[in-house]
C-alpha positions in Angstrom: 27.7 6.2 -2.6 30.6 7.2 -4.7 31.4 3.9 -6.3 29.0 1.3 -7.6 29.9 -1.9 -6.1 28.7 -5.2 -7.7 26.1 -7.1 -5.6 27.4 -9.5 -4.4 31.1 -8.5 -4.6 33.4 -10.7 -6.8 34.2 -14.0 -5.2 31.4 -13.9 -2.6 29.5 -16.7 -4.2 32.6 -18.8 -4.1 32.7 -18.7 -0.3 31.0 -21.1 1.9 27.9 -20.1 3.7 29.8 -19.9 7.1 32.4 -17.7 5.3 29.7 -15.5 3.7 28.1 -15.0 7.2 31.6 -14.1 8.5 32.1 -11.7 5.7 28.8 -10.0 6.2 29.5 -9.8 10.1 32.8 -8.3 9.4 31.2 -5.6 7.2 28.7 -4.9 10.0 31.4 -4.7 12.6 33.1 -2.1 10.4 30.0 0.0 10.0 29.0 -0.2 13.7 32.5 0.9 14.6 31.4 4.5 13.9 27.7 4.6 15.4 27.9 8.4 15.0 27.8 8.1 11.3 24.8 5.7 11.1 21.6 7.7 10.3 18.7 7.0 12.5 15.4 7.2 10.6 12.8 9.8 11.8 10.2 7.1 12.4 12.6 5.5 14.9 13.1 8.5 16.7 9.3 9.1 16.7 8.7 5.6 18.2 11.3 6.3 21.0 9.7 9.5 21.8 6.1 7.9 22.1 7.5 5.1 24.4 9.4 7.5 26.5 6.3 9.6 26.9 4.2 6.5 27.7 6.7 5.5 30.3 6.7 9.0 31.9 2.9 8.9 32.0 2.7 5.5 33.7 6.2 4.2 34.9 4.6 1.3 36.8 3.3 -0.1 33.6 6.7 -1.4 32.4 8.5 -4.6 33.5 12.1 -4.8 35.0 14.5 -5.9 32.4 15.7 -8.9 34.3 12.1 -10.3 34.3 11.6 -9.6 30.6 15.0 -11.4 29.9 14.0 -14.3 32.1 10.8 -14.6 30.3 12.4 -14.6 26.8 15.0 -17.1 28.0 12.3 -19.4 29.2 10.4 -19.3 25.9 13.6 -20.0 24.0 14.4 -23.1 26.3 10.8 -24.4 25.8 10.8 -24.2 22.0 
């Protein structure tokens, strides 16, 4: 990082919580606009490789996304 930026930036603490969340979301949206520049840690790549190999070794062990999503939605509704 070329410039040292105070943490939090000036004026941040004067914002409401909602405004702080909006600010942070806007920062993330700006970063996410260039995904090719976001580094992927080696351990993330390793986990992806392991899971892909496990899927290839036993593709029937997985679950269809629509079923997984429905299960998650059910759990959230029943909280």
